[in-house]
N, C-alpha and C positions, 0 to 999 in steps of 0.2 A: 505641575499638575494641570490638567485640562480645566479651564475656567469658563468656557463659553456655554453656560448651563441654563440660560434664560428660557423659561417656558417648559423645562423638562423636569421630570422626577425620575429617581432611580426606579428600575423595574422592581416590582414587588417580588416576583420570582425571577431567579437568575435565568438569563437566556444563554444557553450553552453552545459550545462549538458543535458537538454532535454527541447525542446520547441514545441509548437503546429505546426503541419504540415497541412496546408490548401490545398484544392484541387479545390475549386470553387463551388461545389454543396452546400456548407454551406451558401454562400451568396444568392443563389437562394431561399433557404427555409426561411432564415431570411427576405428577401425582400417580399416573399409571405405573411409572417405573418404581415409585415408592411402594405402592400397594401390592405390586407383584414381586417386590424384593429384588428386582434387577437393578442394583445400585452400583455395579462395578463397570467394567469395560466390555461387557457383552449385553445384548438385549435388543428388543424390537426397535427401540428408537434409533440405535446405531445402524441397524440393518436398513431401516427406512431412510435415514439421512443419507446413507451411501447410495441407495437406489434412486432417491429423488434428486440428490446432488448430481449424479451422472446424467440423469434425464434432463434436468434444467440446463446443465452446462453442455449438453449434447456431445458427451464423450461416453466411452464404454465402461470405465471403472472409476470409482471414487473411494479413497481410503480416509476414514475419519480419524483425526489425530487431536492431541490435546491443544495444540496451538498452531498458528501459521508458521511460526519459527521452527517448530518441529518438522513441518512439511518441507521447509527449505533445507533444514539440516540433512534430512534423509535424502532429499534430492541431490544435494552436493555429494553425499556419500555414494549414491547410486551412479551419478555421473562420473565420479572419480574411478569407481571400479570398472565402469564401462570403457572409459578411456585408457586407464593405466593398469588395469588388472587388480585382483584382490591382494591386499597387503597383509603382512603378519599382524596379529592383534595389537602389537605395541606401536604400529605405524598408522598413519591416517591416510585417507583415500586420495587427498589432493596434495600430499606432502611434497614440497619442493616445486610446485607448479603454480604459474601465474594464472589468474582468472580475470577476465574483463567484466567490470561491474558498473551499473548505474551509479553515478555520483550524487545525484539529487534524489535522496530517498532517506528513509528511516534506517537506523543501523541494523535492525533485524534482517534487512535484505542481505547485508554483506557479512555480518558476524559469522554465519554458518560456514562461509568460506574458510575463515580462520579456525573454526571448530575442527575442520578436516585438514588443517595444515596448509591450506593454500594461501597465496599472496594476492590480495585484491589489487588490480590496476584500475583506477577510476577513469571513466570515460565522460567527457564533458557533456553538458546539456545543450539542447537547442531551444531557441526562443519560441518556435512555432507550436510546440507541444509541451515544453518543460520536461521532456524526457530525453533518453540517450540520443546523442547526435550520431547518425550513421556515418557522417563524414569523419568525425573524430574516431569512430570505431574502426573504419578502414585504415586510418592513419596508425592506429594502435597495432593492427596486424602487420603493417609495414615495419614497425619497430620490433615487434615480438611475434614473428610468424609461427612460432612453435605453440602458441596458445590454442587450446581446443575447447574452452568453455566460456560462455557469456551468461551473465546474470542480468536480467532486464526487469525493472519495476515500472509500473504505470502510475504516475504521480497523481494523487488526489482524484483518481477515478478516470483519468484521461489516457486512452491508449497511446503508446509510443508508435513510431514508424516501423511496424513489425515486418512489412513486406521487404523493405530495404535491409533491415537487420537480419532477417532470415536469408536473404540472398547473399549477404556478406558471410554469414555463418556457413552456408552451404559451400561457398567458394573456397573457404579455408578449412573445411572438414570439422567445424566446431559444433558443439551441442549448445542448446539454450535452456537455461532454467528461467522460467517465467514467474515473477512475483506479482500476482494479481490480487494481493491482499487488500488494496484500496479500490480495486476496479471491478468487483463482483457485480455483474449485471451490465457492464459495458460491452460494446461490440466493436469489432474491427472488420473492415471489408478486405478480404483476401481472395484473390483469383475470382472476383466478381460475386463472392458469397459473404454474407455477414456471419462472422464467427465470434463466439464468446471469448473475451479475454479470460485466461485461465486454461485455454486449450491450444494456445499458439506456439508453445515451446515443446521441447522434448520431454521436459519435466515441469509440471505446473502446480502452483500452490495458491490457495486462497485462505483468507482469515475470517473468523467469526468473533474477533475481539469486541469488547464492549462498546466501542464507538463506531464500529463498521456498519455498513448499510443493512446487513443482516447479522444478528449477533446471537451468541450462545452464552454471553458473559466472557467466555473464552472459546477456544476451539479453532481448528484449522482443517484443511483437506488437501490431499494430493490427488491430482486428476490426470488420467492417462487413457490411452487406447490400447495399452499393452497389458495383457493379463499377467505376464511374467513380472513386469515391474510392480503392478498392484500387489501381487502375492508376496513379492520380496519386501515391499514397504510394510505390508500388514504384519509379516513375520518379524521384521526388525522392531516394529513398534510395540510388540508384545514380548520383548526380551529374547527374541530369536529361539524360541522353544521348538525343538524338533518333534515330529509326530511319533513319540515313544511314550510308553505308559509311565515313565519316570521323567524327571527334568533332564533333558539331553540338550546340550548347547554346542554348536559347531561354528557359530559366528557371534560377534559382539552384538548385543541387543540393547534396546532402550525401552523405558516405560513411557511411551509416547501415545498410547491409544486413548481416544476420546472416551469419556465416561457416558453411561447411558442417561444420566441426569442432564448433562450439558447437551447431549444429542436431542433430548426432549424439547429443550428450548429452541434449538435450531430447527427441529422438525415443525414446530409451530410457527416459526418465522418465515421459512422459505416461501410459502405461498404468497407472501406480501412483498416479495422482491420487486416486482414490477411497479407496485403502488409506491414503494419507497423511492424508486428511481424517479418516478413522475413528480413526487413531492420535492425531491432535491433539485430537479430541473426547474420547477417553478420558482424556487428560491434563487437559483442562479439567474434566471431571466429577470426577476424583479430587481436584483442587484444591478444587472447590466443596464436595464432601462433607467433605474433611479440614479445611477452614478454616471450616466452618459455625458453629463455636462461638467464632470470633474476631470482633472488631468490624471486619470487612471485607466488601466485596461484590465479586463477580467482574465483569469487563467484561460489560455487559448486551446483550441483543438482543431483538427483537420475535419471539417464538416463533411467532406466527400468520402473520407476513409474511416471515420470513427463516430460512434455514438457513446459519449461518456456516460457514467452513472452519476456524475455531478456530486460526488461524495462531499467534497468541500469546495465552497465558492471562495475564490481568492482574488486579490487585486495586486497590480504592479503599478507603482507610482511613476509617472513620467519623470525622466531625468531632470528636466528643467523645473519641475515642481517639487524637487526633493529639498526639504529643510535640513539643517545640520543634524546628523545622527551618527553616533559612533558606538561600536560594540567591542567589549573585551570578551574573554572566555566566559565570564560569569556575570557581567554587568553591562549597562548601556547608558548613554547620555543623549538627550535630544533637546533642541530648542525650537520654538515656534518662529516662523517668519511669515509675514503677511502674504497670502496667496499660495503658500506652500505648506507641506506637511511631511511626515515621515512615518514609517511603521511604528516606531516607538510612541509617537504622539497619538496616533489613531488607536493603538492597542490600549494606551493609558486612558484615553477618552472613553472607549468602550467599557473598560473595567470600572471606571468611575460610575457608570450607570448599571453595573452588574450584568454586563454582556461579555461573553468569553470569545476572544479571538486568540490567535497565536502567530508567531513568526513562521515564515516558510522554513521547511527543513534546512538546517545548516548542512551544506554539502559534505560528503564523507571525507574529501581530501583536506578539508579545513578542520576536521575533528582532531583533537590532540592525539587520540589513540592511533590515527591513521595518517598523520602528517608526514611520516617518512615514506609513505607509499607513493608509487608513480601516479601522476595525473596526466592524461593526454587530452589536450585541447588548446586551441589558439586564443580564445577570447575569455575563458573562465566565466561562461554564462551562468553557471550555478551560483558563483559568488555574487554576481550582480542581482540575480533573482532573490537571493537571501537578503541582500542589502536593501532592496527596494520593495519587496513583496510582503504580504501578510495574508493569513487565512481569516475569513470573516465568520461570524456565527452562522452555522449552517444546519442547525438542528431542525428536523422536519416536523417538530411540534411547535416551532416558532410561528406566531400568527403574522399575517400580513401587516397588522397594525404595529406589532413589535419591530418587524423588519423596516417599516417606514421610519420609525424613530432611529433605528441604527443607521439608516441611509442619511438621515438629517444630521446625526452626530458626525458622520464622516464629512458631510458637506461643510459643517462649521469648522472642522479642522483646517480647511483650506482658506478660511476667511482671514 
């Protein structure tokens, strides 16, 4: 247990990794839904969330869904039908086909591939952005030239190298599903123009989960410039009902539509997106300055090509400063060495003072459920990031004084 506690007291209120930040407008729109009795999956809040969502994201259409995972699932189904045709109802859209996927991500990015019968092939990560490595992606196409679908996630709010990834996809006739669940509000420079993440793929998804930069407690959205795709997703998400006076069904459907209550929360949140990004950026910059004399590096980004939303601030411990630290599937052990530290020690120290951090995502190819899947990469960068990295408390309600204490706790871990 962390012992270097002199001069510190535990935080009276816990400092969280990332929590919802409410402003008051959310309750107004939720109450409006209640008082008008629009409590189901239709109503003014949903209409407005779709309108404002498309406007903010600078695309033509937005489809409001129950979760970001739902958006990803229906994107996989849509991509599968586009690539391989419509299957009988007892078969799935990606059945028997490989799909290239980001390796360093939460499993919600890749599980929908399995929902539709596809086989994920995990593409290694690069150090410069902690996202999919275009070099490894090109290598994957050399091995599996028949693949026609790529699933890309933007880790912790930092855009991946989408210009290179899109060029590779175009060269191989592949489509892209973009998972922008963590990067709402981030931008990427493409062909000289700044473009919102969540509009860079052929099928694009964002999340309003409880810890995201804009939240509805849950909720997700599919974004597109195709009216045909938007109409199809909206139909599928409401059980694929045909325009008949009775319940007529010609396709498999899902109960994936966003509720008017959840939409009320999101409707009240969206106007504060820019402010939330600015708050998160300030947290990142304070960490970067405060830890500049420690043997760590902040999660990186390409400053010429991307503007992150700074959802989570993370650090990577220099190799020479790593103290002994081992992990099993469900447990870990660490020991302190003078002048060194480890993710386990730092997270334990933060927890001792009631501050929440967490490990970097464990790469998908290391997860028990996916260990038999193909992984393409020379260096296994994702495994190294998982070994040496951690996410710091990044809640935008954290005060500068609280963050100063967290920075000092990390300093002491290296003494």
